N, C-alpha and C positions, 0 to 999 in steps of 0.2 A: 337140802342143807339142814342139819340139826344144830339147834342152839342150846347152850348150857346157860340157864338163867340163875343168877345169884342175888338173893335178897338178904342183906345183912340186917339183923334186927336186935334191938335191945329195949325191952319193955315198951313195945308199940304194937300190942296185940290187935287192937281194932283196925289200925292202919294196915297191918299185915293181912288181915282178913279181906279187906277191900281189894288189895293188890292181887291176892290169890284168886278171888272171884272174877276180877277183870281179866285174868289170864286164861280163864276157862274156854272162851269161844275160839281161841286160836292156839291153844297149847299143843294140840296134835301130839306128836311123838317127841317133842322137845323135853329136855331135862330141866327140872325146876328144883332148885336147892334153897332152903331157908337156912341161913348161916346165923345161928343163935350165939350171941356174945355174952350170955349169962343172964337172960331174962328171968324175972321172978313174978311176972304178971300173967302167966299162963300162955305165953306165946307158943311154947312147945306143944301144949295140950291141944291147941287149935288145929294142929295138923292131923288129928284123928279124923276130922271131917274132910280132909283133903289128902287122901292116901297117895295120890300121884306126886305130891311134893315131898322131897326127901329132906330130912332134918340133919344138919351138920352142926356139931358142937366142937369147934377147934379149941386146942389148948392154949393158943397164943392169946395174949392180952390185947395187943394192938390190933385194930381193925385191919390195917394193911397186911400184917402177918397172917391174921385169921383168913383173909380172902385168898392169900397165896396158898395157904393150906387147903382151903375149900376148892380152889381151882383144880387141884389134883384129883378130885373125886368125879369129875365129869369127863365125857368123851365127845361132846359137841364140837363142831368145827369152829363155832363162834362163841365167845364168852360175852354175856349181856348182863350188866349190873343195874339193879333197880333199888330204889329206896322204898321202905314200907309207906303205904299211902299213895303210891303212884299207880295210875291207871293208863296203861299203854293205849293210845288211840287206835281204833279199829284199822286194820291193815298194816300193823307193825311188822308182822312176819314177812309180808311182801316187800315192805320198805327195806328191811334188813337184807333180804335176798338180793334185791336190786343193787343196794349199796355195795355189797361185797362182790357181786358178779361183775361190777364195773372196775374192779382192780384195787379197791381200797383195802388197807390193812387194819384200819380202825375208824371209828366214827362216833358221833354223839347226837342224840335227839334234841329237839327243842323242848325245853321244859316250860309248861304253862300251868299256872295254878288255877284251880276251879273249885267251886262249891265252898268258898270261904265265908265265914260269918262276917268278915270285914272285907268287903270287895276292894276298898282302896288299898288295903294292905296286900291283898292278892295281886292287884295290878302292879304295885311297886316291886314285889318279888319277881313277878313275871318280867317286868322291865329290866330288873337287875340281871337276870339270866340272859335276856336277849342282848343287852348291852355288852355283857361279858363275852358272849359268843361273836357278836358282830364286830366288836372292836379288835378282838384278838384271835377270832377264828377257832377258839378251843372251847372245851366244856366248862361250864360254870359250877359243876359239882360232879360227883361220881354217878349221879342219877342219869340213866339213859345212855351210859357209855358202853360201846360194843367194840370188841377186838378179836381178831382171828387168834385161835389157840396157839398156832405156831409162832405168831408175832409176840404174843404174851410170854411164851416160853423163851423166845429169843432175847427179850429185854429183861428176863428174870423177874417178871411180875412187878409188884409194887415195892417201893423202897420202904424200909421199916421206920416210917415217920409217924408221929402221933396224930397228925391231922393233915388235911389237904393232900392225901395220898395221890389223888388224881392229877394234881399239878406236877408232882415229881414224876409220875408215870408218863404224863404228856411229854416232859422233858426227855425221858428215856426214849420214847418213840421218835422224837425229833432227832436225837443223837444217832439212832439206828437207821435213819433215812426212811422210816415207815410213812406210807401214804395215809394221812389222817384228814378226813373231810366231814363236814356236817351232814347228817342224815336228814333228808327233806321230809320229816314227819315229826309227830309230837308224842311226848309222854305227859300225861296230865296229873298234876300234883293235887291231892285232896287231903290237906292236913287236918288233924283233929282240932276242934275249937279249943282255945286256951291262950296262954300268955305268948306263945310263939307268934301268933298272928298280930299281937300288939307291938312287936319289935320290928316293924317293917323298915324303919329308917336304919336301924342297926344292921339288919340283914342286907339291906341294899348296899351299905358301905362295905360290909365284909365280903359280899359276893363280888362287887366291883374290884376291890383291892386284890382279891384272889385271882380274878380273871385277868387283870392287867399284867400279872406275872407270866402269862402263858405265851402267846405268839400272835402274829398278825392275823387280821380278820379275813374271812371269806364270806361272800354273799350267799344267802340261801332263801328259799321261798317259804315264808311262814304260812301261806294260804293252805287251808285244809278243807273246810266245808263251805259250800256255796249258799246253803239255805238254813242258816242258823236260826233265824227268826221264825221258827215253826214249832209245832207240838206233836206228840205221839200219844196214841191211846193203845195200851195193851189189854186185850180181852182175855178173861179166864176161860178155862176149858168148859165150864158149866154155864157160860152165857147163852150158848146155842144148844139145841137138843143134841145129845150124843148117842151113838149106837149102844146097844146093850153091852155091858162090860162085866167081866169077872174081876176078882181082886187084883190080879196082876196088871190088867189093862188100866184099872183105876190108879194103881201105884205109878205106872209108867206115865199116865197123863199128868200126875202131880210133878214128877221129876222133869218132864219135858217143859212144863210151865216154869219151873225153877230155872232151867237152862235158858228159856226165852227171856226171863227177867234179867239174868246175868248179861245176856247179849244187849238188851236194851239199856241196862245201866252203864255198860262200857261203850255203847254207841253214842258218839257225840255229834251226830248230824242234825239233832234237834235240840231246842232250848229247854223244853219241859216235857216230862213223861208222866202220864196218868195211867191208873189201872182201874178197870171196871170188871168185876167178877161176880159169880154167884156166891151163895153162902159158903160153900166148901173152899173154893179157891181164895176168897177174901180172907178167911180165917187162916188158911195155909200160909199166905204171904205176910200177914201181919202188917207192919209199917216198914217197908223196904226203904233203904237209903236212896235219896234222890228221886223217889217215885211217890206221887200223891195218889192215895187210894180214895176213890170217889164214892161218897154216900155209904149208907148202911145196907148190908145184904137184904134186909127186909123190904127195902124199896125196890121197885121194878127196875130192871136193867134199862129198859127203854126210857124211863123217866130220868134216871141218872145220866144216861147218854145225852138226852136232849138238853138237860141243864148244863152239862159240861160243854157241849157244843156251843150253846149260846154264850157261855163264859169265854170260850176260846175265841170265838168270832169277834167278840167285843175288843179284843187286842189287835185285830187286823193282822193275823199271821200270814206269812208267805205260803204256808202249806200245812196240811194235817196228814199225819201218817197213822193208819189204823192197822194193827197187827193182831192176828189170832195166835195165841200161844200154844198151838198144838202140833207144830211142825218141828221135827228134830233136825231138819236140814236148813232152816232159816239162818242165814249168815249175814255178817256185816256187809259183804259184797252185794248180797241181794238187796239189803236196805239202801245201800249206796246207789245201786242201779235205779231204785225207785226215786229217792229223794234228790240225788245229785246228777243223775243222768240227764241227757237232753230231753226237755219236756215239750213234745210236739202237741200234746193235748193236756187239758187240765185234770184229767183223771187217768191214773196209770195203775194197772192191776197186776199183781203177782198171783197167779191162779194156783189152785191145788190140782195136782196131776190126776187126770182121768175123771174130773168132776166139773160141775159148773159153779164151784164155790171159790171164794177168794181167800187167800192166806194173808195178804197185805195189800193195802190201798194207799196211794199217794194222791191227795186232792189239793188243788190250788185254783185260784181265780174263780171263774164261773162255777166250777164243780164244787168248790168249798161253799159258795153261796147257796147252791141248789140242794146240797146234801142235808140241809136242815129239814127238808120235807121227806126225807128218806126214812122208811121204817126199817130199823136195824134188822139185818138178815144176812146169813152167810152166802146167799145166792148172788152171783154176779148179775143175773138178769133182773134182780130187784132194783138195780140202779137205773135200768133203761127208762122207766117212766119219768124220772126226774132229771135225766141228763140226755142231751142230744146224742144220737148214735155216733156222730163223728167226734164226740168229746171223750170217747172211751178208747183207750189203747191197751190191748191185751198181749202184745207181742214182746214184752220185756224179757220174759224167760218162758221156757216150755212148761214150767210148773214145778212145784215142789211136793214131795210126798208128805202126807199128814198122818198122824197116829189115829187109826180108826178101828183096828181089830186087835185081838189078843196075839195074833201072829205077828203083827207089826211091833207090838210091845216086846215079844221074845226076840225079834230081830235086833232090837236096840240093845238087849243084854249081850247077845253074841257078838255084836259089833263093838262092845266095850263101853257103850254110853251109859248103861245102867249097872250098878253094882249088885243089886238084889237078884238072887237066883230065882228063876220061875219055879213054881211048885210043880 
């Protein structure tokens, strides 16, 4: 099933960038359109870094008319609308496929605000959307609304109204007898700091008043992650010794690390994300959003890791996820299998195919306590001295391929993951 994703934007460049980055892990062959409504802040220029996103500049002034015009540019079976600054929670493609395979004509995700500088304001706006959905069973905004293309065309799209186009659209769907249900998944809103976050009570009132005009409620399950009170550490490609590499393998390692960072930023199964890298990878990433870079590259990796581990353990987390950013195949599903799957042992390992090395580790309970005595190493067997044999489980997956040779790097180019042509 192919989705046509539409992001209407007006002077929200930074929020648009975050949304585009969040779509990368699961964008696959889906169509992604940025519908620019006359931005003057460089939003259009941003797409030079994301060539897979298509820019649309409709002539219509009203957003409702502009979206109707934009919808004609796609061929996906499902139209999916997102606001800039929204980060679809991992697994959103599967959630959409399941939703529409069960006979729905349209649906809406749960909207939850995250990473706000004013948590109380974020909680209020999240509450507003939940109340609007639970009381009336309909969307509390256009954000996270999905509809089959044939249904969208049947009701002739959005009415030409200046605001709340999603409300009048919902009324059209109801009149046409369309099956509209909540999608049991989330889109995460991450607004830019500013005055909008200080208007929580106003937003609460506006969202509730708008939602009350919709229709009767339906229950849905807002549960998503089981182990939120945990942390993740992403390691750079230069933390451990690497095979001898030429220029193209070095370039590929950098790009794969960027992809791993995108996945970690959009993965919400942990509460806090840290990065530890060597000199090159630390300079490459700079200060990524939502990720804390630990220490200066001049200090040893082992020292930074030990200090961070002591800091994390002081918070009594439920678990700790360690990820090596050198695998092009690491997915949200893999991370979910580690962090949210049944834990029969306190140490779960996602191995690298054909080697004795790990690509990701999930540690909890006794394993998390014992790991402070572990000397950081890519070898799985280095865990044996500090953990009991029966505390290690390696059968989560058969393993994932890691980037190790120039041949691997070229394969990434020919598979479409890298844009740079090998020399």
